[in-house]
C-alpha positions in Angstrom: -38.4 66.1 -10.1 -37.2 66.5 -13.6 -34.1 64.4 -12.9 -36.4 61.7 -11.7 -38.5 61.9 -14.8 -35.4 61.8 -17.1 -33.8 58.8 -15.2 -37.0 57.0 -15.4 -37.4 57.6 -19.1 -33.8 56.3 -19.4 -34.5 53.2 -17.4 -37.7 52.4 -19.5 -35.8 52.8 -22.7 -32.9 50.4 -21.2 -35.4 48.0 -20.3 -37.0 47.9 -23.7 -33.7 48.0 -25.5 -32.6 45.0 -23.3 -35.8 43.0 -24.2 -35.2 43.7 -27.9 -31.6 42.6 -27.6 -32.5 39.2 -26.1 -35.5 38.5 -28.4 -34.3 40.2 -31.7 -35.1 37.9 -34.6 -31.9 38.9 -36.5 -28.4 39.9 -35.4 -28.8 43.2 -36.9 -31.8 43.8 -34.6 -29.7 42.8 -31.7 -26.9 45.1 -32.8 -29.1 48.1 -33.0 -30.5 47.2 -29.5 -27.2 47.2 -28.1 -26.3 50.6 -29.6 -29.8 51.9 -28.3 -28.5 50.8 -24.8 -25.1 52.6 -25.5 -27.2 55.7 -26.4 -29.1 55.3 -23.1 -26.1 55.0 -21.0 -24.7 58.2 -22.7 -28.0 60.1 -21.8 -27.6 58.8 -18.2 -24.1 59.8 -17.8 -24.9 63.5 -19.3 -27.9 63.7 -17.1 -26.1 62.7 -14.2 -23.3 65.1 -14.7 -25.8 67.9 -15.3 -27.6 67.3 -11.9 -24.5 67.1 -10.1 -23.0 70.2 -11.8 -20.1 68.3 -13.0 -19.2 69.3 -16.6 -16.5 66.7 -17.0 -19.3 64.0 -17.2 -20.3 65.4 -20.6 -16.7 64.7 -21.8 -16.9 61.2 -20.4 -20.2 60.7 -22.3 -19.1 62.3 -25.5 -16.0 59.8 -25.3 -18.2 56.9 -24.7 -20.5 58.0 -27.6 -17.3 57.9 -30.2 -16.4 54.4 -28.8 -20.1 53.1 -29.0 -20.0 54.5 -32.8 -16.8 52.9 -33.6 -17.7 49.6 -32.0 -20.9 49.5 -34.0 -19.3 50.0 -37.3 -16.5 47.4 -36.3 -19.4 45.0 -35.6 -21.3 45.7 -38.9 -18.1 45.2 -41.0 -17.5 41.7 -39.1 -21.0 40.9 -40.0 -21.1 41.8 -43.6 -17.4 40.9 -44.5 -16.6 38.2 -42.1 -13.5 39.9 -40.4 -11.9 43.0 -39.6 -8.6 42.6 -41.4 -6.9 44.6 -44.2 -7.8 42.1 -47.0 -11.3 43.2 -47.1 -12.2 41.0 -44.2 -13.1 37.8 -46.2 -13.4 34.8 -43.9 -12.8 32.6 -46.7 -10.7 33.1 -50.0 -12.6 33.4 -53.2 -12.2 30.4 -55.5 -11.1 32.5 -58.4 -8.3 33.7 -56.3 -7.1 30.2 -55.5 -7.3 29.1 -59.3 -5.4 32.2 -60.5 -2.6 31.4 -58.1 -2.3 27.8 -59.1 -3.8 26.3 -55.9 -7.2 25.0 -54.8 -9.3 22.7 -56.9 
C-alpha cells in the first residue's frame, strides 16, 4: 500500500515537472524542471529497490544523482558563459583581447 502511494506521488511530481519543462517561460525554469525530473527518477529507483529488497538499486540511484548534479552544473555553465572550454567558455572573444593582439577592428 505504501509503495503504491509513494509511486503515485512520484508520478504526480513527474507529470508536474514535465509540464513545467514544456511551459517554462525561461531556460532556467526548464533546467530546474529537468533537474526535478531527475530527482523524481532517483526517488523512484530507490523506492523500487527498497520494495524489491535489492540494495544495489540504491547504489544506482546515488550514481544517477551524481550524474544529474554534474549535468546540471555543466548546462548552467553553458548558459552563463556560452561554452564549456578552458578559456572561460566565452562564445565570442572580447574586443579588448583582439585589439591587444593587434587583430580585429
